[in-house]
C-alpha positions as CSV (number, residue, x, y, z in Angstrom):
1,M,-11.9,5.8,-6.1
2,S,-9.5,7.4,-3.9
3,H,-6.7,4.9,-4.9
4,L,-5.0,6.3,-8.1
5,G,-4.2,2.5,-9.6
6,L,-7.7,2.1,-9.7
7,Q,-8.4,5.1,-11.9
8,V,-5.5,4.4,-13.7
9,L,-6.6,1.1,-14.7
10,Y,-10.0,2.2,-14.9
11,G,-9.2,4.4,-17.5
12,T,-6.6,2.6,-19.3
13,A,-9.3,0.0,-19.8
14,N,-11.9,2.3,-21.2
15,N,-9.5,3.6,-23.7
16,L,-9.0,0.7,-25.5
17,P,-11.7,-0.1,-28.6
18,G,-13.5,-2.6,-28.2
19,V,-13.7,-2.7,-24.2
20,W,-16.2,-1.7,-21.8
21,C,-14.6,-1.3,-18.3
22,E,-17.2,-1.0,-15.2
23,R,-16.8,-0.4,-11.4
24,A,-18.3,-2.9,-8.6
25,F,-17.9,-2.2,-4.8
26,S,-18.2,-4.1,-2.0
27,P,-21.3,-3.5,0.0
28,W,-22.2,-2.6,3.6
29,P,-23.4,-5.3,5.8
30,D,-26.8,-3.9,5.7
31,M,-26.8,-3.7,1.5
32,E,-25.3,-7.2,1.6
33,A,-28.3,-8.4,3.4
34,G,-31.0,-6.6,1.1
35,L,-29.1,-8.1,-1.8
36,R,-29.5,-11.5,-0.2
37,G,-33.1,-11.0,1.0
38,E,-34.0,-10.2,-2.3
39,G,-32.2,-12.8,-4.7
40,L,-30.2,-10.0,-6.0
41,H,-26.8,-10.0,-7.9
42,L,-24.0,-7.7,-7.0
43,A,-24.2,-5.4,-9.8
44,S,-21.2,-2.7,-11.7
45,L,-22.3,0.6,-10.8
46,E,-22.7,1.7,-14.7
47,S,-25.0,-0.3,-16.2
48,G,-26.1,-2.1,-13.0
49,R,-24.7,-6.0,-15.3
50,A,-24.5,-8.9,-12.3
51,L,-20.9,-9.9,-12.3
52,S,-21.5,-13.1,-13.6
53,D,-22.1,-11.3,-16.9
54,F,-18.8,-10.0,-17.0
55,D,-15.7,-11.5,-19.2
56,I,-13.0,-10.6,-16.8
57,L,-13.7,-9.4,-12.9
58,A,-10.5,-8.0,-12.0
59,F,-9.6,-6.7,-8.3
60,T,-7.0,-4.9,-6.8
61,L,-5.2,-6.4,-3.8
62,Q,-4.1,-3.0,-2.1
63,Y,-4.8,-4.8,1.6
64,E,-4.4,-8.5,2.9
65,L,-7.6,-8.2,5.3
66,C,-10.0,-7.2,2.1
67,Y,-9.3,-11.0,1.3
68,T,-13.0,-11.9,2.6
69,N,-14.1,-9.0,0.7
70,V,-13.1,-10.4,-2.4
71,L,-14.9,-13.5,-2.1
72,N,-17.9,-12.3,-0.7
73,M,-18.0,-10.2,-4.1
74,L,-17.5,-13.2,-6.0
75,D,-20.2,-15.0,-4.1
76,L,-23.0,-11.8,-4.3
77,G,-22.5,-11.6,-7.8
78,G,-23.2,-15.2,-8.8
79,V,-19.7,-16.1,-9.6
80,P,-18.4,-19.7,-7.9
81,L,-15.4,-18.8,-5.2
82,K,-13.1,-21.5,-6.2
83,R,-11.2,-21.4,-10.0
84,A,-11.5,-25.0,-10.2
85,D,-15.6,-24.7,-10.1
86,R,-15.4,-21.9,-12.8
87,T,-16.4,-23.0,-16.3
88,D,-16.3,-21.5,-19.5
89,K,-19.2,-19.1,-19.3
90,H,-17.8,-17.9,-16.0
91,P,-15.9,-14.5,-15.7
92,I,-12.0,-14.8,-15.7
93,V,-10.8,-13.9,-12.9
94,I,-7.6,-11.7,-12.1
95,A,-6.1,-9.7,-9.4
96,G,-3.2,-7.3,-9.0
97,G,-1.7,-4.8,-6.8
98,P,0.7,-5.3,-3.6
99,C,-0.7,-8.0,-2.1
100,A,-0.4,-9.8,-5.4
101,L,3.3,-10.3,-4.8
102,N,2.6,-13.3,-2.6
103,P,-0.4,-15.1,-4.5
104,A,-0.3,-18.6,-2.5
105,P,-3.3,-17.7,0.0
106,M,-5.7,-16.8,-2.2
107,S,-4.3,-19.1,-5.7
108,D,-7.6,-21.3,-5.3
109,F,-9.6,-18.2,-5.9
110,I,-7.8,-15.9,-8.5
111,D,-7.5,-17.2,-12.5
112,A,-4.5,-15.0,-12.6
113,F,-2.3,-12.6,-11.0
114,V,-0.7,-9.7,-12.3
115,I,2.4,-8.8,-10.6
116,G,4.3,-5.4,-10.6
117,D,3.3,-2.2,-12.5
118,G,-0.5,-2.9,-14.7
119,E,-0.7,-0.5,-17.4
120,E,0.9,-2.1,-20.2
121,V,0.1,-5.7,-18.5
122,F,-3.8,-4.6,-18.3
123,G,-3.8,-3.8,-22.0
124,E,-2.4,-6.5,-23.1
125,I,-4.3,-8.9,-21.8
126,L,-7.7,-7.0,-22.8
127,R,-5.9,-6.7,-26.2
128,N,-4.2,-9.6,-26.9
129,S,-5.7,-12.6,-25.1
130,P,-8.6,-14.3,-26.2
131,V,-10.3,-13.9,-22.7
132,A,-13.7,-12.4,-24.0
133,A,-16.0,-15.4,-23.3
134,A,-18.7,-14.8,-25.3
135,A,-16.7,-14.2,-28.4
136,S,-13.7,-16.2,-28.3
137,P,-13.5,-19.6,-29.4
138,F,-11.0,-21.1,-26.6
139,N,-12.2,-22.8,-23.3
140,K,-10.8,-21.7,-20.3
141,G,-7.9,-23.7,-20.2
142,D,-6.9,-22.3,-23.6
143,K,-7.3,-18.8,-22.1
144,L,-5.5,-19.2,-18.9
145,Q,-2.2,-21.1,-20.8
146,R,-2.0,-17.8,-23.0
147,L,-2.3,-15.6,-19.9
148,S,0.5,-17.0,-18.4
149,E,2.6,-16.2,-21.4
150,I,2.2,-13.0,-21.1
151,E,5.2,-11.3,-19.1
152,G,4.5,-10.2,-15.2
153,V,1.2,-12.9,-15.0
154,F,0.8,-15.8,-12.8
155,V,-1.5,-18.1,-13.6
156,P,-1.9,-21.0,-10.5
157,E,-3.2,-23.3,-12.7
158,Y,-0.1,-23.0,-14.8
159,P,2.3,-22.2,-11.9
160,N,5.9,-20.6,-13.7
161,N,8.1,-18.6,-12.4
162,V,7.0,-15.1,-13.0
163,T,9.3,-11.5,-12.6
164,K,7.4,-8.3,-11.9
165,R,6.1,-6.2,-14.9
166,T,7.8,-2.8,-14.6
167,V,6.9,0.5,-16.8
168,F,9.9,2.7,-17.1
169,N,8.8,5.5,-19.1
170,L,6.2,7.4,-16.6
171,D,6.2,10.2,-19.1
172,T,4.2,8.2,-21.5
173,A,2.0,6.4,-19.2
174,Y,-1.0,6.7,-18.9
175,Y,-2.8,9.2,-16.2
176,P,-6.0,9.8,-15.1
177,V,-7.1,13.6,-16.3
178,N,-10.2,12.8,-16.6
179,A,-10.9,10.5,-13.6
180,P,-14.8,9.9,-12.3
181,V,-15.8,12.5,-10.0
182,P,-17.9,11.0,-7.2
183,N,-21.1,12.2,-6.2
184,T,-20.5,10.7,-2.5
185,E,-18.2,11.4,0.1
186,V,-14.9,9.6,-0.4
187,V,-11.8,9.2,1.9
188,H,-9.5,11.4,-0.4
189,D,-11.6,13.7,-2.4
190,R,-8.7,15.6,-4.3
191,V,-6.2,14.8,-7.1
192,M,-3.3,12.8,-6.6
193,L,-0.4,13.6,-8.7
194,E,2.3,11.0,-9.1
195,L,5.3,12.3,-9.0
196,F,7.3,8.6,-9.1
197,R,7.9,5.1,-8.5
198,G,10.1,3.5,-6.5
199,C,12.6,4.9,-3.4
200,I,15.9,5.8,-3.1
201,R,15.9,4.8,0.4
202,G,16.3,1.2,1.8
203,C,14.1,0.8,4.7
204,R,14.4,-2.5,5.4
205,F,10.3,-3.0,6.4
206,C,8.8,-1.2,3.2
207,Q,7.6,-3.8,1.2
208,A,6.7,-0.6,-1.5
209,G,10.2,0.5,-1.1
210,Y,11.6,-2.7,-2.8
211,A,8.9,-3.9,-4.8
212,T,9.1,-0.5,-6.7
213,R,12.6,-0.8,-7.8
214,P,13.8,0.7,-9.5
215,V,12.9,5.1,-9.1
216,R,11.4,6.5,-12.1
217,G,10.2,9.8,-12.3
218,R,7.9,12.0,-14.7
219,S,9.2,15.2,-16.3
220,V,8.2,18.8,-14.2
221,E,6.7,19.2,-17.7
222,T,4.9,16.4,-17.4
223,L,3.2,16.7,-14.2
224,A,2.3,20.4,-14.3
225,K,0.1,19.5,-17.3
226,Q,-1.2,16.7,-15.6
227,G,-2.1,18.0,-12.4
228,I,-3.5,21.5,-13.8
229,D,-5.8,19.2,-16.6
230,A,-6.8,16.9,-13.8
231,L,-7.8,20.0,-11.6
232,S,-9.7,21.6,-14.0
233,F,-11.4,18.6,-15.3
234,S,-12.6,17.4,-11.8
235,G,-13.2,21.0,-10.0
236,C,-11.5,19.5,-6.4
237,D,-9.9,22.0,-4.3
238,E,-6.9,20.1,-3.4
239,I,-3.7,18.7,-5.2
240,A,-1.8,16.1,-3.2
241,L,2.0,15.3,-4.7
242,T,2.1,11.8,-3.7
243,S,5.2,9.2,-3.9
244,L,6.7,7.0,-1.3
245,S,8.7,10.1,-0.7
246,T,7.9,12.8,-1.9
247,S,10.2,15.4,-0.9
248,D,13.1,13.5,-2.9
249,Y,11.8,14.0,-5.8
250,P,14.9,16.2,-7.6
251,E,12.6,19.1,-8.9
252,L,10.1,19.5,-6.1
253,D,10.5,23.1,-6.1
254,K,10.1,24.0,-9.8
255,L,7.0,21.7,-9.4
256,C,5.3,23.6,-6.7
257,D,6.1,26.8,-8.4
258,E,4.6,25.7,-11.9
259,L,1.1,23.9,-10.0
260,L,1.2,27.5,-7.2
261,K,0.3,29.8,-10.6
262,Y,-2.1,27.7,-10.9
263,C,-3.7,26.7,-7.6
264,E,-2.9,30.2,-5.3
265,P,-5.6,32.4,-7.1
266,R,-8.1,30.0,-6.9
267,R,-7.4,28.6,-3.7
268,I,-6.5,25.2,-4.1
269,S,-4.6,23.5,-1.3
270,L,-1.0,22.0,-2.4
271,S,-0.6,19.1,0.3
272,L,2.8,16.9,0.4
273,P,1.6,13.7,2.1
274,S,5.0,12.4,2.5
275,L,7.8,14.2,3.3
276,R,11.3,12.6,4.9
277,A,12.5,14.9,7.9
278,D,16.0,15.1,6.4
279,S,15.1,16.7,2.8
280,F,12.3,18.7,4.6
281,S,13.3,22.6,3.5
282,R,12.6,26.2,4.7
283,E,11.9,26.7,1.1
284,L,9.2,24.3,0.4
285,L,7.7,25.0,4.1
286,Q,7.1,28.5,3.0
287,K,5.5,26.9,-1.1
288,V,2.9,24.5,0.6
289,Q,1.5,27.3,3.2
290,K,0.8,30.0,0.2
291,T,-2.5,27.9,0.2
292,R,-4.7,26.2,2.9
293,K,-2.2,24.8,5.8
294,S,-2.7,21.4,7.5
295,G,-0.8,18.9,9.6
296,L,2.1,17.6,8.6
297,T,3.4,14.1,8.8
298,F,6.6,13.0,9.7
299,A,7.9,9.2,10.1
300,P,10.8,8.3,12.3
301,E,9.5,4.8,12.5
302,A,12.0,4.1,15.7
303,G,12.8,6.0,18.7
304,T,16.5,5.6,19.1
305,A,19.2,5.7,16.8
306,R,20.5,2.1,17.3
307,L,16.9,0.7,16.1
308,R,16.6,3.1,12.7
309,D,19.9,1.9,11.5
310,V,18.6,-1.6,12.6
311,I,15.7,-0.6,9.7
312,N,18.1,0.9,7.6
313,K,16.2,5.1,8.2
314,N,18.7,7.2,8.2
315,L,17.5,9.6,9.8
316,T,19.0,11.3,12.6
317,E,17.5,12.9,15.7
318,E,18.8,16.3,14.7
319,D,16.8,15.4,10.9
320,M,13.9,15.2,12.6
321,L,14.2,18.0,15.3
322,N,15.3,20.4,12.8
323,A,12.0,19.2,10.1
324,C,9.5,20.0,13.0
325,A,11.7,23.5,14.1
326,L,10.9,24.5,10.2
327,A,7.5,23.9,10.7
328,F,6.6,25.5,13.9
329,E,8.8,29.0,12.8
330,G,6.4,28.8,10.1
331,G,3.7,28.8,12.2
332,W,2.2,24.9,11.6
333,N,0.7,23.4,15.1
334,N,-0.6,20.4,13.9
335,I,2.5,17.5,13.7
336,K,2.2,13.7,13.5
337,L,4.9,11.0,14.3
338,Y,4.3,7.7,12.9
339,F,6.6,4.7,14.6
340,M,6.4,0.9,14.6
341,L,6.5,-1.7,17.3
342,G,8.0,-5.0,17.5
343,L,10.8,-3.8,15.6
344,P,13.2,-7.2,14.8
345,T,15.7,-6.4,18.0
346,E,13.4,-3.7,19.4
347,T,13.9,-3.1,23.3
348,D,12.0,-1.6,26.0
349,E,14.8,1.3,25.6
350,D,13.7,1.7,22.0
351,I,10.1,2.4,22.7
352,L,10.9,4.8,25.8
353,G,13.1,6.7,23.1
354,I,9.6,7.5,20.9
355,A,8.4,9.1,24.4
356,D,11.4,10.9,24.9
357,L,11.8,12.5,20.8
358,A,8.2,13.0,21.1
359,E,8.5,15.1,24.3
360,K,11.6,16.6,22.4
361,V,9.4,18.2,19.8
362,Y,7.2,19.0,21.9
363,F,9.5,21.4,23.8
364,K,11.2,22.6,19.9
365,W,7.2,23.9,20.0
366,R,7.7,25.3,22.7
367,E,10.9,27.1,22.1
368,V,10.3,28.4,18.4
369,T,7.3,28.9,17.5
370,P,6.0,32.7,17.1
371,D,2.3,31.9,18.9
372,R,1.7,30.0,21.7
373,S,-1.5,31.2,22.4
374,R,-3.0,28.6,19.6
375,G,-1.7,25.2,20.6
376,V,0.1,22.7,19.4
377,R,-0.8,19.3,18.5
378,V,1.6,16.3,18.4
379,T,0.2,12.9,18.0
380,V,2.7,10.0,18.1
381,S,1.0,7.3,16.0
382,A,2.1,3.4,16.3
383,S,1.5,0.3,13.9
384,S,2.6,-3.1,15.0
385,F,5.7,-4.5,12.8
386,V,4.1,-7.1,9.6
387,P,7.2,-8.7,8.0
388,K,6.2,-8.6,4.7
389,P,7.3,-10.8,1.6
390,H,10.2,-9.5,-0.6
391,T,11.8,-7.5,1.9
392,P,14.9,-8.0,4.2
393,F,12.7,-8.6,6.8
394,Q,10.7,-11.4,5.2
395,W,12.4,-14.0,7.4
396,A,12.0,-12.1,10.8
397,A,9.2,-13.4,13.7
398,Q,6.6,-11.2,14.5
399,D,5.5,-10.4,18.1
400,S,2.7,-11.9,19.6
401,F,-0.3,-10.1,20.9
402,E,0.7,-10.2,24.6
403,E,4.5,-8.7,23.6
404,L,2.8,-5.9,21.3
405,V,0.0,-5.1,24.0
406,R,3.1,-4.7,26.6
407,K,4.7,-2.5,24.8
408,Q,2.2,-0.3,23.4
409,Q,0.9,0.0,27.1
410,L,4.7,0.9,28.1
411,L,4.4,3.7,25.2
412,K,1.2,5.3,26.4
413,K,2.1,5.2,30.1
414,A,5.6,6.9,29.1
415,L,4.3,10.0,26.9
416,R,3.8,12.9,28.8
417,K,-0.4,14.0,28.8
418,Q,0.5,16.8,26.2
419,I,1.1,14.3,23.6
420,N,-1.7,12.4,21.8
421,F,-1.4,8.6,21.0
422,N,-3.0,6.5,18.5
423,Y,-2.2,2.5,18.0
424,H,-3.3,-0.2,16.2
425,D,-4.9,-3.2,17.5
426,A,-2.4,-5.6,17.7
427,N,-5.0,-8.7,16.7
428,T,-5.8,-6.9,13.1
429,S,-1.6,-6.7,12.6
430,I,-1.1,-10.3,13.8
431,L,-3.7,-11.6,10.8
432,E,-2.3,-9.5,8.6
433,C,0.7,-11.0,8.8
434,I,-0.5,-14.3,8.6
435,L,-2.2,-13.7,5.3
436,A,1.0,-11.6,4.1
437,R,3.2,-14.6,4.5
438,G,0.3,-17.3,3.9
439,D,0.9,-20.4,1.7
440,A,-1.5,-22.2,-0.4
441,A,-2.9,-23.9,2.7
442,L,-4.3,-21.1,3.8
443,G,-6.8,-21.0,1.3
444,A,-9.6,-23.2,2.8
445,A,-9.0,-20.9,6.5
446,I,-10.1,-17.7,4.0
447,E,-13.0,-20.0,2.9
448,T,-14.2,-20.9,6.1
449,A,-13.2,-17.3,7.7
450,L,-15.9,-15.8,5.3
451,R,-18.5,-18.7,5.7
452,S,-18.5,-17.7,9.3
453,G,-19.0,-14.8,8.9
454,C,-15.9,-12.6,8.4
455,R,-16.0,-9.3,6.0
456,M,-15.0,-6.2,6.4
457,D,-12.3,-7.6,8.5
458,A,-10.4,-3.6,7.9
459,W,-13.3,-2.2,10.0
460,R,-12.9,-2.5,13.4
461,E,-17.0,-3.0,14.1
462,F,-16.6,-6.1,11.9
463,F,-13.4,-7.8,12.7
464,D,-13.7,-10.7,14.5
465,F,-10.2,-12.6,15.5
466,E,-11.5,-15.6,17.2
467,K,-13.5,-16.8,14.2
468,W,-10.6,-15.8,12.3
469,M,-8.3,-18.3,15.2
470,D,-11.4,-21.2,15.2
471,A,-11.2,-21.3,10.6
472,L,-7.2,-21.6,11.2
473,E,-7.6,-24.6,14.1
474,K,-10.4,-26.2,11.6
475,H,-8.0,-26.6,8.7
476,G,-5.3,-27.5,11.1
477,L,-3.0,-24.5,10.8
478,S,-1.6,-22.3,13.7
479,S,-1.0,-18.8,13.6
480,D,2.8,-19.5,14.5
481,R,3.2,-21.2,11.6
482,Y,3.5,-17.7,9.3
483,T,4.2,-15.2,12.4
484,G,7.4,-17.2,13.5
485,G,10.5,-17.0,12.2
486,F,11.3,-18.1,8.6
487,D,14.2,-20.1,7.6
488,P,16.3,-17.8,5.5
489,E,17.6,-20.9,3.6
490,A,14.4,-22.5,3.2
491,P,12.0,-21.7,-0.3
492,T,9.2,-19.2,0.8
493,P,5.5,-19.4,-0.4
494,W,6.2,-16.7,-2.6
495,H,9.7,-18.1,-4.2
496,N,8.3,-18.4,-7.3
497,I,7.6,-14.6,-7.6
498,S,10.6,-12.0,-8.5
499,I,10.5,-8.5,-8.2
500,G,14.1,-8.0,-9.4
501,V,15.6,-7.9,-6.3
502,D,18.6,-10.5,-5.5
503,L,17.2,-13.1,-3.1
504,E,21.1,-12.9,-1.9
505,F,20.9,-9.3,-1.4
506,L,18.0,-9.6,0.9
507,R,19.8,-12.3,3.1
508,G,22.5,-10.0,3.2
509,E,20.3,-6.9,4.6
510,Y,19.0,-8.8,7.2
511,N,22.4,-10.1,8.3
512,L,23.5,-6.4,8.6
513,A,20.2,-5.4,10.3
514,L,20.7,-8.3,12.8
515,A,24.2,-7.0,13.3
516,G,22.6,-3.3,13.5
517,E,24.5,-2.0,10.2
518,T,23.3,0.2,7.6
519,T,23.7,0.4,3.8
520,P,23.8,3.8,2.2
521,D,20.6,5.2,-0.1
522,C,20.5,4.1,-3.5
523,K,21.0,8.4,-4.5
524,T,24.3,8.2,-2.4
525,A,25.6,4.7,-4.3
526,C,24.4,2.0,-5.5
527,V,23.8,-0.9,-3.3
528,G,23.6,-3.4,-5.6
529,C,20.3,-5.0,-5.1
530,G,20.2,-6.7,-8.6
531,V,17.7,-4.9,-10.4
532,G,19.8,-2.9,-12.8
533,C,18.7,0.5,-12.3
534,N,22.1,2.3,-12.7
535,V,21.0,5.1,-10.5
């Protein structure tokens, strides 16, 4: 429930006449064992109805490593896993979210995928399509046929070329000011206020940046009202201004002023979790620190200017150090720096550049802090690069497990002892790549992995890479099929899904990356990607 998208869809559905939308969550393994031991089905949170009794089951695929959880929920809910085994009496199973941009790996199990923004299309599915199992005179085939006719919906049984659905006017789009208030601990217990969708930057690794084009924003007036109403309803003591690059919102200072009029006297924290170092200002810093100080996070992504040019980060070392200096001068002493290992064309020099930049940030604190007695916490967090569909790097190869581990250890040894270092499990990233760029053949391996006990794969204590490799081998598949380089001229498993960005533009960006050349940000000049946003 920390995910704003889930709150939006939940509210959208429940605001429609004749629709009752409930929630169900994947149970922890001990709860699953209890359900199976008692012969009980997984049920909804609100009414306790078994999942098999609903007309529609809708999943948000936020992360590839949730795939076995989706199948496990279907199984626990009394719903056949495969869409081919479901009849007229079973629910229609729908999925959306970022992972739906490549529906192939889950196409054996999902009846219909929503591509792109969900607010409008979800409402159309519920309002205009005869999907209700009990009341509809149509059989399952008729329902799916009608779903396939809705813009932005991909139905594997009636394969069609689909272009993502885009909500252009966010000021009139639904926002959940009265979202459910949790009565248990959740990951982010705060109001999430979405400033805009899309991104004016063109980072070549970023699926979200490409998939959410064009940039569309809400007005300051709309945002201030939505934020204050949501805080008043929920009682939360924190509001986060979220977007892919929050500091690129053109009227951010004005919005912060409006929200602080409400937040400051009530000691409500205003946080900006997504900042660009090159658009970070002293004025913005002063506004944020009027309430509780939290840590600041910046994402240089790569340790050298050369590699930042390859990924089109368009961020200089000077930008980074200036932003950190402003933060340290303002009293901050907790900075997180996000990087990726295994980026295309990366060398050991680029990795050592991460340690060098982190050291310069540490010494910048020593140089400008007004109070050394408080100490400083500089954290380097390094994830492993995963090539994602619909990006210029969708054709790139991923580093092997051995190479990723070698790079992690190289960086760990190079970092001075005053720098904290976190890094992701390399095998998790390899599986993420396999599932992200998978084809329809992968479905059988996903089911086999589930049957062998794989679930909660995103949790370290349950992740079992060997079981996944055994499942691939059982079906004659190898990890190299998905982690190796793809031919830019050959069709991809997601070739029938369009996000509106021209394929030739993506190929051009890939070639520019290999040549070490950058592309201007959208705010500087239209880059001709094809979405027609007329920035």
